[in-house]
N, C-alpha and C positions, 0 to 999 in steps of 0.2 A: 489759280486765281490769289490774288495777293489779300490779308488781311485788311486794308486800307479800300478795297477794290470792292468788299464782299460788305463792308459796313457801308458805304456808299448806296450799292445796290440793293440791302436788305432793308434801308431805312425807307426808300420809296415802297415796301411794301406793307408798309405797316397804318393798319387802320386807325384813327382818329377816336382818342377817348370820348367819351359822352359825359363821362361825372368830371367837373370842372375838379383840377388839381392832383387828378390819380397819374395822370400820363406818364408819373415815374415810377407810383409802385406797382402798374401794370406788367410790364415787361418783369420784374422784379419775381412778381408772383408766378408768373409765365415759367419763368426757369424753374422755379422751385417744384410747379405741375409736372415741369419736361423731366426732371431729375428724379421725379417719384416714376413716372412714365419708365424712364432707363429700369429701375431696379426694378417695375414690376416685371417686366421682359425678362430682366437675370433671374427671377424670380420664378417664372414660365421655365426656363431654362434648366435650374436645379429641380425643379420638380418633374417635367417633363422629358428631361433629357435631350435626347436625338430625336425625340417625337416634336417637338421646336422646331418644324423646319425652318421657318422663315426668319430665326433669331438672329443671322448676322444684317439680314437688311432690315429686322426693326430697329437693331441697336444703331445702325446708322443713321436710319430717320430722325431715333429718340436725340443721338448727338446735332443732327442737324438741327433738330428744332432747338435746342440746348443753344447753340451757337446763335441762332437769329436771336434769342432772347438775352443773350452777354452781348453779342453786336447793340442790339438797341438799348440796353439797360448802358452800355460802355458811351453812345451816340446820346443819351438823357442827360449823362454828368458831365458831356465836352469830352471825354477822353477817345482816343486813337488807339484801337485794338493793336495795330504794329507796334507800337510803343509799350501796350499793357505787354505784350507777348514779348519783348525784347527785354524789358524790364525783369520780368519774371524769370525769364532765361540766364540773366545777370544775379538775379537772388537765387536761385535752386544751384549754379555753378558756384557761386560764393558758399555756398553751404553746405553744398556734397561734391562740388567739384566736378570733373569731366572723366567719368570714367572708361580706360580703356580696358577692354575684359583681354587682351591679349598679354599685358601686364600683373606679373604679380602683385606689384606694386601699388594700392590703390590711390588715382591721382589726387583724392582728397583727405588724406593720412596728414596730419598737422609737422609729421615730422619726414614727408617725403623728399624734402629738400638736403636732409641732414646725410651724413656720411650713413652707410650702413652700418656700423659699427655702433653708431649712435642711436639708430631707433630702435623703438620699440617694437618687442616680437610682433609679427602679424597672429601668431598663431600660439597658445599656448594652454595648460591641464593649472589650473588652482585647487588645492588639497587644503579645504580648512578642516584642522583635527585638536583635540587637547595636547597639550606637550605635559608629558609626566617626567617630573626632577623630585628624586629624595622621596619617593614614595608618596608625592601628592601630584596633585594638577595646580598648570598656573592658567594665566591666559591662553586662548587657543594664539598658537602660532601659523603660520601662513608659508606653504610654499610653492616654489613655483618652478616650474621646467619650460625649457625651451620646446619649439616643436619639434624637436627630436629625441625630446625623452629626458 
């Protein structure tokens, strides 16, 4: 199912709000309430461990309820869920890149397009210690070693 289709179908299941002027806040409050229920299920999992036999089903149910309220909120503000999803992906890719876990170089590294000799080391160990010269101390100095020591 596409997000746009889900948004259209879910809108048909919305109950009318009886208090005038509160039709926008009700789905936002519902979203907050369902997020709380999701947290409650996770709390039960932490407390009960494997004894919480229906954890996965309960999480799926709560996420479905959250999705419904997200769709309702988007509709109230005249927004399209597919557009929201696409914009969010563009934002996160611009911020973090697209990680290819099969390569050593993260795609989000700002110097990823530079020659390897011009890139910053991906790992290093830093040690800060006082510098002793002529029997006294000076400001701390910084030593950097590459990944190979």
